[in-house]
C-alpha positions in Angstrom: -14.9 20.3 -10.2 -14.1 19.5 -13.9 -10.3 19.9 -13.2 -10.5 17.2 -10.5 -12.1 14.7 -12.8 -9.6 15.3 -15.5 -6.6 15.0 -13.2 -7.8 11.7 -11.7 -8.5 10.2 -15.2 -5.0 11.2 -16.4 -3.5 9.0 -13.7 -6.0 6.2 -13.4 -7.3 5.5 -17.0 -4.3 3.1 -17.7 -4.8 -0.3 -16.1 -2.1 -0.4 -13.4 -1.2 -2.5 -10.4 1.3 -0.6 -8.3 1.7 -2.8 -5.3 3.2 -6.3 -5.5 5.8 -8.4 -3.8 7.8 -10.8 -5.9 10.4 -11.1 -3.1 13.2 -10.4 -5.7 16.3 -10.5 -3.6 15.3 -13.8 -2.0 13.5 -15.5 -4.9 14.7 -13.8 -8.1 13.1 -16.3 -10.4 9.6 -15.3 -9.4 9.7 -11.9 -11.2 8.6 -13.3 -14.6 5.6 -15.1 -13.0 4.3 -11.8 -11.7 5.0 -10.0 -15.0 3.4 -12.7 -17.2 0.3 -12.8 -14.9 -0.1 -9.0 -15.2 0.2 -9.2 -19.0 -2.4 -12.0 -19.2 -4.8 -9.9 -17.1 -4.5 -6.9 -19.3 -2.4 -4.6 -17.2 -0.4 -2.0 -19.1 1.9 -1.0 -16.2 3.1 -2.6 -12.9 5.3 -1.7 -10.1 7.3 -4.0 -7.9 7.2 -2.9 -4.3 9.1 -5.3 -2.0 9.3 -4.5 1.7 12.3 -2.4 2.9 14.9 -4.0 5.2 14.0 -3.2 8.8 16.2 -3.8 11.8 13.3 -4.8 14.1 11.8 -7.3 11.7 13.7 -10.1 9.9 10.7 -11.5 7.9 11.7 -13.5 4.9 9.8 -11.4 2.5 11.9 -8.3 3.0 14.6 -7.1 0.7 17.9 -8.4 2.0 19.9 -5.9 4.0 22.5 -4.2 1.9 20.8 -5.3 -1.3 18.7 -2.2 -2.2 20.8 -1.3 -5.2 20.8 -5.0 -6.4 17.0 -5.0 -6.1 16.6 -1.8 -8.1 18.9 -3.1 -10.8 17.0 -6.4 -11.1 13.7 -4.5 -11.7 15.4 -2.2 -14.3 16.7 -5.3 -16.2 13.1 -6.7 -16.3 11.8 -3.4 -17.5 14.2 -3.5 -20.4 13.4 -7.2 -21.1 9.7 -6.4 -21.4 10.0 -3.0 -23.0 7.2 -2.5 -25.5 5.0 -5.2 -23.8 4.4 -3.8 -20.4 5.9 -1.0 -18.3 7.6 -2.0 -15.1 8.4 0.5 -12.4 10.8 0.3 -9.6 9.1 0.7 -6.2 9.4 -0.1 -2.5 7.1 -0.4 0.4 8.4 1.4 3.5 7.3 0.9 7.1 6.9 4.4 8.4 7.5 5.2 12.1 9.2 8.3 13.5 11.8 6.2 15.4 13.1 4.7 12.1 13.7 7.8 10.0 17.4 7.1 9.8 16.7 3.6 8.4 14.2 5.0 5.9 16.6 7.6 4.7 19.4 5.1 4.3 17.2 2.9 2.1 16.1 5.8 -0.1 19.8 6.8 -0.5 20.8 3.3 -1.6 18.3 2.9 -4.4 16.7 4.7 -7.4 12.9 4.5 -7.1 10.0 5.5 -9.4 7.5 5.0 -6.7 7.5 4.8 -2.9 4.7 3.4 -0.8 4.3 4.5 2.8 2.7 1.9 5.1 1.7 1.7 8.8 2.5 -1.8 9.9 2.2 -1.3 13.6 1.3 -4.9 14.2 4.7 -6.3 13.2 7.3 -7.5 15.8 8.9 -4.5 17.3 6.0 -2.1 16.8 3.5 -4.4 18.4 4.7 -4.0 22.0 1.7 -1.7 22.9 -1.0 -3.8 21.4 -1.7 -5.9 24.4 -2.6 -2.8 26.4 -4.9 -1.3 23.7 -8.5 -1.7 22.6 -9.2 -2.0 18.9 -10.3 1.6 18.8 -7.1 2.8 20.5 -5.0 0.8 18.1 -6.9 2.3 15.2 -6.2 5.8 16.5 -2.5 5.0 16.8 -2.5 3.6 13.2 -4.3 6.5 11.7 -2.0 9.0 13.5 1.0 7.2 12.2 -0.3 7.3 8.6 -0.9 11.0 9.1 2.7 11.5 10.1 3.8 9.4 7.1 1.9 11.7 4.7 3.4 14.8 6.3 6.9 13.4 6.1 7.3 14.0 2.4 8.9 10.6 1.7 6.0 8.9 0.0 4.0 8.9 -3.3 1.2 6.8 -1.9 -0.3 5.7 1.5 -1.2 2.0 1.4 -4.1 0.1 3.0 -5.1 3.0 5.2 -7.3 0.9 7.5 -5.3 -2.3 7.6 -6.2 -2.7 11.3 -9.5 -4.2 10.1 -7.5 -7.4 9.3 -5.5 -7.3 12.5 -8.7 -7.5 14.5 -9.7 -10.7 12.8 -6.6 -12.5 14.2 -7.0 -12.4 18.0 -4.7 -15.4 18.5 -1.8 -13.7 16.7 -2.3 -10.1 17.8 -3.2 -9.7 21.4 -5.5 -6.7 22.3 -7.9 -5.8 25.0 -11.5 -6.5 24.3 -13.5 -3.9 22.5 -14.9 -2.9 19.1 -13.4 -0.8 16.3 -16.0 1.9 15.3 -15.0 4.0 12.4 -17.4 6.7 13.6 -14.9 7.5 16.4 -12.2 8.3 13.8 -13.9 10.6 11.3 -12.0 13.7 12.4 -8.6 12.2 11.9 -9.7 10.5 8.6 -10.7 14.0 7.3 -7.4 15.4 8.5 -5.6 12.6 6.6 -7.5 13.5 3.4 -6.6 17.1 3.8 -2.9 16.2 4.0 -3.1 13.8 1.1 -4.5 16.7 -1.0 -2.0 19.2 0.4 1.1 17.0 -0.1 -0.2 15.4 -3.4 0.1 11.9 -1.9 -2.2 9.3 -3.5 -4.6 7.1 -1.6 -4.2 3.4 -2.4 -7.1 1.1 -3.1 -5.7 -2.2 -1.9 -7.3 -5.5 -2.6 -5.3 -7.7 -0.3 -8.5 -7.3 1.8 -9.9 -10.1 -0.3 -7.3 -12.5 1.0 -7.7 -11.1 4.5 -11.5 -11.7 4.3 -12.2 -8.6 6.4 -15.6 -7.9 4.9 -17.5 -8.1 1.6 -16.1 -4.7 0.5 -13.1 -6.3 -1.1 -10.6 -3.4 -0.5 -8.8 -1.1 1.9 -9.9 1.5 2.7 -13.6 0.8 3.6 -16.6 2.4 2.0 -16.9 5.1 4.6 -13.3 6.3 4.1 -13.8 6.2 0.3 -16.9 8.3 0.5 -15.1 10.9 2.7 -12.1 10.9 0.2 -14.3 12.1 -2.7 -14.8 15.4 -0.9 -11.1 16.2 -1.5 -8.9 16.7 -4.6 -6.8 13.6 -4.3 -5.6 10.9 -6.7 -6.0 7.2 -6.3 -3.9 4.2 -7.3 -4.7 0.5 -7.4 -2.6 -2.1 -5.7 -3.3 -5.8 -5.3 -0.5 -6.2 -2.7 0.0 -9.6 -4.4 2.6 -11.8 -2.6 2.0 -14.6 -5.3 1.7 -14.2 -9.0 -1.9 -15.5 -9.1 -3.1 -12.6 -7.0 -1.7 -9.9 -9.3 -4.5 -7.5 -10.2 -6.9 -9.3 -8.0 -10.3 -7.6 -7.7 -9.5 -4.7 -10.1 -12.2 -5.3 -12.7 -14.9 -5.9 -10.0 -14.0 -2.8 -8.1 -13.9 -0.7 -11.2 -17.6 -1.4 -11.7 -18.5 -0.9 -8.1 -20.3 2.2 -6.8 -17.9 2.8 -3.9 -14.5 2.4 -5.8 -15.4 2.7 -9.4 -15.4 6.5 -9.2 -11.7 6.4 -8.2 -10.7 3.8 -10.8 -12.2 5.5 -13.9 
């Protein structure tokens, strides 16, 4: 047990925010705002993780198609500019789905990354076709299964916002689903399988505070308390990510979570 604690502390003890979206290839002037915000809040290390280009989704906050190398170079320039003040890593958030392996591999070949986030965004246009025929519990099952495949794929350092569907359910006008309730008790088996694969593949579990913006509950983070409590039975590492899409949200919730019963154990 001692070895587990030591290994966790080795990664977590530095104040890091490893999930943020400055939208570099569309708004290059925003990078400094994110960096200065992180410095002001006492972070020693950050990682920019803009969204990969994806053929089925042309959202404006994605890296422009064909600009992966430019994106990486822009971050590396900022890392040199702020050397000795704050460490800046080059990362990316990738939408995992088995049908898009070729796109994922193309992106990874085009850039040099320190850190790669795997995410299950099955609610975005193109993936959301089945949602109208599913109950919340069925959608949760599909999302957890996709996260499990992402972990097994070997592409990722971290799995982000594992139970993001909690937010999707709060927006019935935007995301159409059949009536029903999401009950985490129906998914304990696959959650445990996810934890086993995180441990086996040495993939980190992200503690993501965009849940504060999403107002999904009073817990303040993805994943929920129940998933966190299950995770502590496994030898896995954790990483904090604010998922900030604006500079004022960089590091949001970190200090509060670090003192909490449910998440503090992972952040110390």
